[in-house]
C-alpha positions in Angstrom: -38.6 -10.2 -33.8 -40.6 -9.8 -30.5 -40.1 -6.5 -28.6 -38.1 -5.1 -31.3 -39.7 -2.6 -33.9 -38.6 -1.9 -37.5 -38.0 2.1 -36.6 -35.6 0.9 -33.7 -33.6 -1.3 -35.9 -33.4 1.1 -38.9 -32.3 3.8 -36.3 -29.5 1.4 -34.8 -28.5 0.8 -38.4 -28.2 4.6 -39.0 -26.4 5.6 -36.0 -24.3 2.7 -36.9 -23.8 3.9 -40.8 -23.1 7.4 -39.6 -20.6 7.1 -36.7 -17.7 7.2 -39.0 -18.8 10.2 -40.5 -18.8 12.7 -37.7 -15.4 14.1 -37.7 -14.8 17.1 -39.9 -13.3 17.1 -43.2 -9.3 18.3 -43.1 -6.5 17.5 -41.9 -6.5 16.7 -37.3 -4.7 19.9 -35.6 -1.4 19.6 -34.3 -0.4 17.9 -31.3 -2.2 16.3 -28.4 -6.1 16.9 -28.5 -6.3 15.8 -25.1 -3.2 15.9 -22.8 -2.1 11.9 -21.9 -2.2 11.0 -18.2 1.1 10.4 -16.1 0.9 7.2 -14.6 3.8 8.1 -12.6 2.0 8.4 -9.3 3.7 8.0 -5.8 2.3 6.7 -2.9 2.6 6.2 0.8 4.6 3.1 1.4 1.4 1.0 1.9 -0.2 2.7 -0.5 2.9 1.3 -3.2 3.1 -2.1 -1.7 -0.6 -2.7 -2.1 -0.4 -1.6 -5.5 2.4 -4.0 -6.7 0.8 -7.0 -4.4 -2.5 -6.2 -6.7 -0.7 -6.1 -9.8 1.4 -8.9 -9.3 -0.9 -11.2 -7.8 -3.6 -10.4 -10.9 -0.9 -11.1 -13.5 0.7 -14.3 -11.6 -3.2 -15.4 -11.1 -3.6 -15.3 -15.1 -0.4 -16.0 -16.1 1.6 -18.4 -13.5 0.8 -22.1 -13.3 0.1 -22.6 -9.4 2.7 -24.3 -7.6 5.4 -22.8 -9.3 8.8 -21.8 -7.8 9.6 -18.0 -7.3 12.8 -16.7 -6.0 13.4 -13.1 -5.0 16.2 -10.7 -5.2 15.7 -7.2 -3.5 17.7 -4.4 -3.0 17.3 -1.1 -1.4 19.2 2.1 -0.8 18.2 1.5 3.1 17.8 -2.0 4.6 14.7 -1.3 6.1 13.0 -0.6 2.8 13.5 -4.5 1.7 10.4 -5.4 3.9 8.1 -3.9 1.4 9.2 -6.4 -1.4 9.3 -9.0 1.2 5.5 -8.1 2.0 4.7 -8.4 -1.6 6.0 -11.4 -2.1 4.7 -13.3 0.9 1.0 -12.2 -0.2 1.3 -12.9 -3.5 2.4 -16.4 -2.9 -0.5 -16.9 -0.5 -3.1 -15.7 -2.8 -1.5 -17.1 -6.8 -0.2 -20.4 -4.5 3.2 -20.0 -5.5 6.2 -21.8 -3.8 9.5 -19.7 -2.5 12.7 -21.4 -3.7 16.1 -20.6 -3.3 17.7 -22.4 -6.1 16.3 -23.6 -9.4 13.1 -21.8 -9.4 10.9 -21.4 -12.1 10.4 -17.4 -11.5 12.6 -15.0 -10.1 11.4 -11.6 -8.8 13.6 -8.7 -8.2 13.2 -5.3 -6.8 15.1 -2.5 -6.2 14.5 0.4 -4.2 16.8 3.6 -4.8 16.2 7.1 -3.2 15.8 9.2 0.0 12.7 11.5 0.1 11.1 10.3 -3.2 11.7 6.8 -3.8 11.8 4.8 -6.7 10.7 1.1 -6.6 10.8 -1.2 -9.6 10.0 -4.6 -9.3 10.3 -7.3 -12.4 9.4 -10.9 -12.4 11.3 -13.1 -15.0 10.4 -16.3 -16.3 13.7 -18.4 -15.6 13.2 -21.1 -18.4 14.1 -18.4 -21.2 15.3 -15.6 -18.7 12.3 -13.3 -20.1 11.1 -10.6 -18.1 7.2 -11.5 -17.9 6.0 -8.3 -15.7 7.3 -5.5 -14.3 6.0 -2.3 -12.6 7.5 0.9 -11.1 6.0 3.3 -8.4 7.4 6.0 -6.2 6.9 6.6 -2.8 6.7 10.2 -0.9 8.6 9.2 2.3 6.7 12.6 2.8 3.1 10.9 2.6 1.1 9.9 5.4 0.5 6.6 5.7 
């Protein structure tokens, strides 16, 4: 092997073999060693919309065939909140090359926004052929959070 010495190979082999033996003997301590992260984040309305656009677009580009049809069902505690999922749908259909359809769509996108000062927004993508939820995400919108 050119440019690679036997000492380097031996060092890598020793590190590999010793890697699993670095834990001290005995039982692990009770409880969490590291506190788990809280992924329930709150956003401004713009930040929440961008988060869902990014997440759903990424999913659709990987998992949903181009030119598939998608229908939408949005509900919110105030009708103006439905502008958020409409923006998500508009952006996702453009980037992922999906077509909006009212009836007999391949997929259904639902959105539900509830609350007043702190809004809980959940979006779900369902494959209609087997009525299986294939993507969902929940975000929180802090109405006091600046745009």
